C-alpha positions in Angstrom: 11.3 82.3 -28.9 9.6 84.9 -30.8 9.5 88.7 -29.8 6.2 90.8 -30.5 5.6 94.5 -29.6 2.5 96.0 -27.8 0.4 98.6 -29.7 -0.6 100.5 -26.5 -4.0 101.9 -27.8 -4.9 103.4 -24.5 -1.8 105.6 -24.9 -1.7 106.4 -28.8 -4.0 107.7 -31.8 -4.8 105.7 -34.2 -2.2 107.0 -36.8 0.5 106.9 -34.2 -0.1 103.1 -33.7 0.3 102.4 -37.5 3.4 104.6 -37.6 4.7 102.4 -34.4 3.9 99.2 -36.2 5.6 100.0 -39.1 8.9 101.3 -36.9 8.4 98.1 -34.9 8.8 96.0 -38.2 11.8 97.8 -39.0 13.5 96.9 -35.6 13.1 93.3 -36.1 9.8 92.6 -34.3 8.1 89.1 -35.5 4.7 90.6 -34.7 2.5 93.1 -33.2 -0.3 92.6 -30.3 -2.7 95.8 -30.0 -4.9 96.1 -27.1 -8.9 96.3 -27.7 -10.5 99.1 -25.4 -13.4 101.5 -25.4 -11.9 103.6 -23.1 -8.4 104.3 -21.2 -7.6 103.3 -18.3 -6.6 106.7 -16.8 -7.1 109.9 -18.2 -3.2 110.7 -18.6 -3.5 107.8 -21.2 -6.1 109.9 -23.0 -6.6 107.6 -26.2 -8.7 104.4 -27.5 -9.1 104.2 -31.4 -11.2 101.2 -32.6 -8.7 98.5 -32.6 -9.9 96.2 -35.5 -9.7 99.7 -38.1 -6.1 100.2 -36.8 -5.0 96.6 -37.6 -6.6 96.9 -41.0 -4.3 100.0 -41.5 -1.2 98.1 -40.2 -1.9 95.0 -42.4 -1.3 97.1 -45.4 1.3 99.2 -44.0 3.5 96.5 -42.5 3.1 93.5 -44.4 5.8 91.4 -42.8 4.7 92.1 -39.3 2.4 89.4 -37.7 -0.8 90.8 -36.0 -2.7 89.9 -32.7 -5.3 91.3 -30.4 -4.4 91.4 -26.8 -6.7 91.1 -25.8 -10.6 91.3 -27.2 -13.5 90.4 -24.9 -15.9 88.4 -27.3 -18.8 88.4 -25.0 -20.3 91.7 -24.0 -19.5 94.6 -26.5 -18.9 92.3 -29.4 -21.4 89.5 -30.1 -18.7 86.6 -30.9 -20.0 86.1 -34.6 -18.8 89.7 -35.4 -15.4 88.8 -33.6 -15.1 86.1 -35.9 -15.8 87.8 -38.9 -13.5 90.5 -37.9 -10.6 88.3 -37.3 -11.2 86.3 -40.5 -10.7 89.5 -42.3 -7.6 90.7 -40.5 -6.1 87.1 -41.2 -6.8 87.6 -45.0 -5.7 91.0 -45.1 -2.3 90.3 -43.2 0.4 88.5 -45.2 2.2 87.6 -41.7 -0.7 86.2 -40.1 -3.0 87.0 -37.7 -3.7 85.8 -34.1 -7.1 86.3 -32.1 -6.2 87.0 -28.6 -9.4 86.8 -26.2 -10.3 87.4 -22.6 -13.3 87.7 -20.5 -13.3 91.4 -20.6 -13.4 94.3 -18.1 -16.5 96.4 -16.7 -14.2 99.9 -18.2 -14.9 98.7 -21.7 -17.9 96.5 -21.7 -20.5 98.2 -19.8 -20.9 100.6 -22.4 -23.5 98.7 -24.5 -25.5 98.9 -21.7 -26.2 95.3 -20.8 -24.7 95.3 -17.4 -21.7 93.8 -15.9 -22.7 90.3 -14.0 -20.9 88.2 -11.7 -17.3 86.7 -12.8 -19.2 83.0 -12.9 -21.3 84.3 -15.8 -18.8 86.2 -17.0 -17.1 83.0 -17.6 -19.8 81.1 -19.0 -20.3 83.5 -21.4 -16.5 83.6 -22.3 -16.5 80.0 -22.9 -19.9 80.1 -25.0 -18.4 82.8 -27.1 -15.2 81.0 -27.6 -16.9 77.6 -29.0 -18.8 79.9 -31.4 -15.9 81.9 -32.9 -13.7 78.4 -33.1 -16.7 77.0 -35.0 -16.9 79.7 -37.5 -13.3 80.4 -38.1 -13.2 76.6 -38.9 -15.3 77.3 -41.6 -18.7 75.8 -40.1 -22.0 76.9 -40.6 -23.2 77.4 -37.2 -26.6 77.6 -35.6 -26.4 77.4 -31.7 -29.2 78.5 -29.1 -26.9 78.9 -25.8 -27.8 80.2 -22.3 -26.1 83.7 -23.5 -25.8 83.8 -27.3 -27.7 83.0 -30.1 -26.5 82.4 -33.6 -28.6 81.6 -36.6 -27.0 79.9 -39.8 -23.9 81.7 -39.9 -21.3 81.3 -42.0 -17.8 83.5 -42.9 -17.5 83.7 -46.5 -14.0 85.6 -46.6 -11.6 83.4 -44.7 -7.7 83.0 -45.0 -6.4 79.8 -46.3 -5.4 78.5 -42.6 -7.5 79.2 -39.7 -6.3 81.9 -37.4 -4.8 80.3 -33.6 -7.2 81.4 -31.2 -5.3 82.2 -27.6 -6.9 82.9 -24.4 -5.7 84.8 -21.4 -4.9 83.3 -18.3 -4.5 84.8 -14.9 -4.8 81.9 -12.9 -4.3 77.8 -13.4 -8.2 77.3 -14.2 -8.2 80.3 -17.0 -5.0 78.2 -18.0 -6.9 74.9 -18.4 -9.4 76.5 -20.3 -7.0 77.8 -22.9 -5.7 74.6 -23.1 -9.1 72.9 -23.6 -11.1 75.4 -25.9 -7.9 77.7 -27.2 -5.0 77.3 -29.5 -3.0 79.0 -27.2 -2.6 81.1 -23.9 -1.5 84.7 -22.9 -0.7 85.9 -19.6 0.9 89.1 -17.9 3.2 87.2 -15.1 6.2 84.9 -15.2 4.1 82.1 -13.6 5.6 78.5 -14.4 2.1 77.3 -12.8 0.3 78.9 -15.6 2.2 77.0 -18.6 1.9 73.7 -16.8 -1.8 74.0 -16.4 -2.3 74.8 -20.0 0.1 72.4 -21.2 -1.8 69.7 -18.9 -4.9 70.6 -20.4 -3.6 70.0 -24.0 -2.1 72.9 -25.1 0.6 73.6 -27.4 4.3 74.8 -25.8 4.8 77.0 -28.8 1.9 78.9 -28.3 2.5 80.3 -24.7 2.4 84.1 -24.9 3.0 86.7 -22.2 3.4 90.7 -22.2 6.2 92.1 -20.4 5.9 95.5 -19.4 8.8 98.1 -19.3 10.0 101.4 -19.2 13.0 102.6 -21.2 14.4 106.0 -20.7 17.5 108.3 -20.4 17.5 107.8 -16.4 16.0 105.7 -13.9 14.1 108.2 -12.2 12.7 109.6 -15.5 11.4 106.1 -16.4 9.8 105.8 -12.9 7.9 108.9 -13.6 6.8 107.7 -16.9 5.8 104.3 -15.8 3.6 106.0 -12.9 1.8 108.6 -15.1 0.9 106.0 -17.7 0.7 102.5 -16.0 0.2 103.0 -12.2 -3.3 101.6 -12.9 -1.6 98.0 -13.3 -0.7 97.8 -9.6 -4.5 97.7 -8.6 -4.7 94.1 -9.5 -7.1 92.2 -11.5 -10.2 92.0 -9.0 -10.3 95.6 -9.2 -9.3 96.1 -13.0 -12.0 94.1 -13.9 -14.8 95.8 -11.8 -14.4 99.8 -11.8 -16.3 101.5 -14.7 -14.5 104.3 -15.8 -11.0 106.1 -15.5 -12.1 108.3 -12.5 -12.4 104.9 -10.3 -9.0 104.2 -11.9 -7.5 107.4 -10.8 -8.9 106.9 -7.3 -7.8 103.2 -6.9 -4.1 104.1 -8.0 -4.0 107.4 -6.1 -1.7 105.9 -3.4 1.0 104.1 -5.7 4.2 106.0 -6.1 6.5 105.8 -8.8 9.0 104.0 -6.4 6.3 101.1 -6.0 5.6 101.1 -9.8 9.6 100.6 -10.3 9.4 97.7 -8.0 6.8 96.1 -10.4 8.3 96.9 -13.7 11.7 97.4 -15.0 12.5 101.2 -15.2 15.4 102.9 -16.8 18.2 102.9 -19.7 19.9 99.6 -18.9 18.9 96.8 -21.6 20.9 94.2 -19.5 18.3 94.9 -16.5 15.2 94.6 -19.0 16.5 91.4 -20.5 16.9 90.1 -17.1 13.4 90.6 -16.3 12.1 88.9 -19.8 14.3 85.8 -19.0 12.0 85.4 -16.3 9.3 84.6 -18.4 11.5 82.5 -20.8 12.5 80.5 -17.6 8.9 79.9 -16.7 8.2 78.3 -20.3 6.6 81.2 -22.3 7.8 81.3 -26.2 6.4 84.5 -27.4 6.9 87.3 -25.5 5.2 91.0 -26.0 7.1 93.6 -24.9 5.3 96.7 -23.5 7.1 100.0 -23.7 5.2 102.3 -21.4 4.7 106.0 -22.4 5.0 108.0 -25.6 8.8 107.7 -26.2 8.5 104.2 -28.6 11.5 105.6 -30.8 13.8 105.3 -28.3 12.6 102.1 -27.0 12.9 100.7 -30.7 16.4 101.6 -31.1 17.4 100.1 -27.9 15.5 97.2 -28.9 17.4 96.8 -32.2 20.7 97.7 -31.0 20.8 96.3 -27.2 18.1 94.3 -26.2 17.6 91.9 -28.9 21.5 91.0 -29.2 21.3 90.3 -25.5 18.0 88.2 -25.5 19.2 86.1 -28.6 22.4 84.9 -26.8 
């Protein structure tokens, strides 16, 4: 099992993200995964720096920390050839390696370039086509394609790392998990669902490339943690059908207006108890996930990193 640290680009400025990554390296995390957003989910989060620039800074500042996107959409705001070039560059810069996490995206981030937001079937088609292009380029191939959604004309990456960076695909259901096993080198999910791991493995996926994000909120009291999680993370309870479709922070404010701190606390572990958080994490381990990305909600990352190194990591190692 490997433990990763989530760099929430929606909650922190670029320089703070770099500082948090350095601190995570010192705390003992194996890797860090950054969200790739154009907009925060809600106004309270307040940030959204360019993830690829932040990754370049972290690669130099924390050389022992593996890096990852969790996740980048390669099929609207970015052209897949540019995503491949970005991934190859960060992989070459990062001594500890880079993993390219990809997902089919949300309207929140992708509508900004003005090409619209189609239905889910077309989004999946675009995503699959983009993944194939990226895999070809990262493998060092000169790529020409005229697909339904993307054209690539004799593209070749000249600066590539010695080892091809793995490409992992986000999965919220068995169909997407099977796609990760077929087209990707790994899978990433956000729920402790054994059926996703099973579908991924049945499609040819590798056991050691099962990633999952685990959200939590360490604070000095249960109530303080619930209030913090509600302020910054209540949007997460709206569900993926809502999260994929809303265009801006006002929409997410309206969609999450009915959600209470108590409801957030029922879905996300909140409080000072390392044992409580460890028990939640073990559900993902039992489901078959082998790479866990811990998401500390809110601005107090120092408390979380101290609790991780002193209490949580020893509990998990047992």
